[in-house]
C-alpha positions in Angstrom: 16.6 -1.8 -25.6 17.4 1.6 -24.2 14.5 3.0 -26.3 11.9 0.6 -24.0 12.9 1.7 -21.0 12.6 5.4 -21.8 9.2 4.7 -23.3 8.7 2.6 -19.3 9.6 5.2 -17.4 7.8 8.2 -19.1 5.0 5.7 -19.2 5.5 4.2 -16.1 2.1 5.3 -14.0 -0.2 3.8 -16.9 2.2 1.5 -17.8 2.5 -0.6 -14.3 -1.5 0.9 -13.7 -2.5 -1.9 -16.6 0.3 -4.2 -15.5 -1.6 -5.0 -12.2 -5.3 -3.6 -13.3 -4.8 -7.2 -14.9 -3.7 -8.5 -12.0 -6.3 -7.6 -10.3 -8.6 -8.1 -12.7 -7.0 -11.8 -12.7 -7.3 -12.4 -9.1 -10.8 -10.9 -8.9 -12.0 -13.1 -11.9 -10.2 -16.2 -10.3 -11.6 -15.9 -7.2 -15.6 -15.2 -8.5 -14.7 -18.4 -10.5 -13.8 -19.9 -7.0 -16.6 -19.1 -4.7 -19.1 -19.6 -8.0 -18.3 -22.4 -9.6 -16.1 -24.6 -7.3 -18.1 -24.3 -4.2 -21.7 -23.3 -5.8 -22.0 -19.8 -3.6 -24.7 -17.3 -5.4 -23.3 -15.4 -8.4 -23.5 -11.9 -6.9 -22.3 -13.4 -3.5 -19.4 -14.7 -4.9 -18.8 -11.3 -7.2 -19.1 -9.3 -3.3 -16.2 -11.9 -2.8 -14.5 -10.8 -4.8 -14.1 -7.6 -5.3 -13.4 -7.6 -1.2 -10.4 -9.7 -2.0 -9.5 -7.4 -5.3 -10.0 -4.4 -3.3 -7.3 -5.3 -1.1 -5.1 -6.6 -3.9 -5.9 -3.8 -5.2 -4.7 -0.9 -3.3 -1.1 -2.9 -2.1 -0.3 -2.3 -5.7 -1.9 1.1 -6.5 0.1 2.4 -3.6 3.6 0.7 -4.2 3.8 -0.1 -7.8 1.9 2.5 -9.5 1.4 5.9 -7.7 4.0 5.0 -5.3 3.1 6.8 -2.8 5.1 8.1 0.5 2.2 8.8 3.0 4.3 8.2 6.2 1.9 10.0 9.2 -1.2 8.4 10.2 -3.3 11.1 8.8 -2.4 10.5 5.1 -2.3 6.7 5.4 -6.2 7.4 6.7 -7.0 9.4 3.9 -5.7 7.4 0.9 -7.4 4.3 2.5 -10.7 5.6 3.3 -11.0 7.4 -0.5 -9.6 4.2 -2.2 -11.7 2.3 -0.4 -14.4 4.7 -0.7 -14.2 5.0 -5.4 -13.2 1.3 -4.9 -16.9 -0.1 -3.4 -18.9 2.6 -5.6 -16.7 1.0 -8.0 -17.2 -2.2 -6.7 -21.6 -1.3 -6.5 -21.7 -0.1 -9.8 -20.3 -3.5 -11.1 -22.2 -5.5 -8.9 -25.2 -3.8 -10.8 -24.5 -4.7 -13.8 -23.0 -7.6 -13.1 -26.7 -8.0 -12.4 -28.6 -6.9 -14.5 -26.3 -9.3 -16.9 -26.6 -12.4 -15.6 -30.2 -12.0 -13.8 -32.2 -10.0 -16.2 -31.1 -10.0 -19.3 -29.5 -13.9 -19.2 -25.9 -12.9 -20.4 -23.1 -16.0 -19.4 -21.7 -14.8 -15.8 -18.1 -14.7 -17.3 -18.7 -12.6 -20.0 -20.8 -10.4 -17.9 -17.9 -10.4 -15.2 -15.2 -9.3 -18.1 -17.2 -6.6 -19.6 -18.1 -5.1 -15.6 -14.4 -5.1 -15.2 -13.2 -2.7 -18.4 -15.8 -0.3 -16.5 -14.5 -0.3 -13.5 -10.2 -0.5 -14.5 -10.9 3.0 -16.1 -13.2 4.5 -13.4 -10.7 3.2 -10.7 -7.2 4.5 -13.0 -9.4 8.2 -13.3 -10.6 8.5 -9.2 -7.2 7.2 -8.0 -5.4 9.4 -9.8 -7.6 12.7 -9.8 -9.0 11.4 -5.4 -6.6 9.3 -4.2 -2.9 9.2 -4.7 -3.3 12.4 -6.2 0.3 15.1 -6.1 1.0 18.3 -5.5 3.3 20.3 -7.7 6.5 19.7 -5.6 5.9 16.1 -6.4 5.0 14.6 -3.2 1.6 13.1 -2.2 -0.9 15.6 -1.3 -2.2 16.1 2.9 
């Protein structure tokens, strides 16, 4: 058990990102399915709604549990928010375009297309979060 704890602590950020990335993906897919299948809203519109809800979920979980951001002043919090939402909007637009291409043009099943685009989005979002949004100074504090 101690070995698992050591491995977790060594790779805590990546493990937590994967856990909350999976949860964000579940939120995204379930939200999409509810709007598209249950409420019969257009697939692309349902995808956009799912993106918005999952971005909100991801910001909170990434800030608190993954990157453990300790921002306290309003300037730093706003920088994080704007950076996070800007990057997530970029990947959401990319996701929506790829999703629409796969479903509307290529005729791929919508849930399969949704899963494919999510893999791309998860990787890009980690890179953006690590490098741009929740970056750390050399002393371990969040950069302003």
